[in-house]
N, C-alpha and C positions, 0 to 999 in steps of 0.2 A: 431504582437505577434509574441514567439517563441517557442521551443520544446528541453525539454532536455531529454535525455535518459541513464540513470544510469545503469549500472548492475554490478554487485556484483562478480568480478571475484577471489577473495580470501577466501576460505569459513572459515576463524577461526575470520572474525571479528565481535566484539560486533552488535547489535542492535542499540546502540544509533543513530546512525547516521539515521538512518528507524525511530524512533521516533522522532527526531527535526523535519525531516522532515513532518512527520504525523503533528506532532503541529503547522505548524506553516501552512499547506496547508487546512489543512481539519477544519471543523468548524461543529457546531450545527447546526442541519436542514438544512442539505449540501443532497441534491439528491446521493441514493446511493443506491450501486449492489455490492452485496457479491456471488461469484459462488466458490461454493466446486464440488468437483468427487463427484459421485452418493454414492463412498462408503465411504466418510467421514460424519457418521453419528452423530459423535460430535457436529461436527462444523457445517454441516446443521441445527442441533436442538439448538447449542446456536445463529448462525445466524439469526434462525428463530422467534430470539427473536425482530430485528430487523426490519423486515419487512415479506414478504407472498412469500412466495418461489413458481416457475414452475420451468416446468421440461423441459428437455431437452434430444436427445438422452444418453451423456454422463454427462453432470452436473447438476445440480441445483443452478438455479441464484436468490437470496434473493434482493427484491428491493422494501427501505422503505427510510427513513430518518441517517440521523448522529443524533443520541444522543449522552446526556450526557455521562449516561451508556455505551455506545460501545467506546464512544472517549477513555475511562478511560480503559475500557480494553484493548485498543490496544497501550496505554501509557503504559501500565505495565505488560500486559504478556509478558513470557519469555516459548516460544513453545520448548518441552525438546525431540518431536521426530526430530533429524536433521541424520537421517540415508542415508537421500537423498541427502539432504537440508540443508544450517544452515538458517533454517529458522527465520524471523524478525517475523512470524507471522502466525498464525494458519491455515490462509483463504486463499486460490492459488489466489484467484482476489481479488482487493476491488479497484472497480471503484466508486468515488466520485465529483462530478460535481458542483459548486460555481460560484459566482462573479471571481472569486479569477483564476482557471483556473477548467483544466479537471485533475485529480491526478489520475495514475492509477498505482496499485501496483501486478505485477504478478508473477506467481514462489516463493508463501511465501514470497513474500519483496524481492529477491534473483535483481531481478527488478523494477526500476521503470518510467515513461512517464510522465511528464508532458507538458500539451499541452495548450495553450492561457495563454502562460505565459510571461509578463512583465519582461524588461531589468533591474529593483531592484529587480525584484526576482531571475532571472537566479544568480545577484549578490550573495544574499541569499546562495544560494545551493553552487555556486562556492565555496564561502567563508566558511562556513560547511563542504565539502567536501576536500578540500585543506589536513585540516586534514591527510586523508586516501587517499591519493594518489594513495600509490600501491594498496589499495585493490579493484580499481574499473576501468570500462571503462566508462567513460561519453564523450555523445555527445552533442552540444547545435545547433540546426536549427536555423538561425536569420531571 
């Protein structure tokens, strides 16, 4: 099994690539963790619809399962706060585990890590991101 690391290096790219990856790798009833900074009260409130929150020193972690409503939200949202990041999602971190992979979207979707991924899934990601080659740094560890 392999690992793919994707880092967005062009902050003008649309979120289409992120949605396609989420649509492919995230499924209803997958194990879910959403992490938000304590100051992100609206995001914490929204994420709390999908699981139980717990606090640590700097972040709030919401653990639950992916629902149809959450998946629809992730595939349709257009974050408007782009002052610091060209956000793909309003959530700072989204971790999902399923039989396909361990999926991690970090820094509002500008970094994606996919662990335990098989060869044909790597091909899917490579083919998808070829059209965005100048916008990303991609590392595949096989």
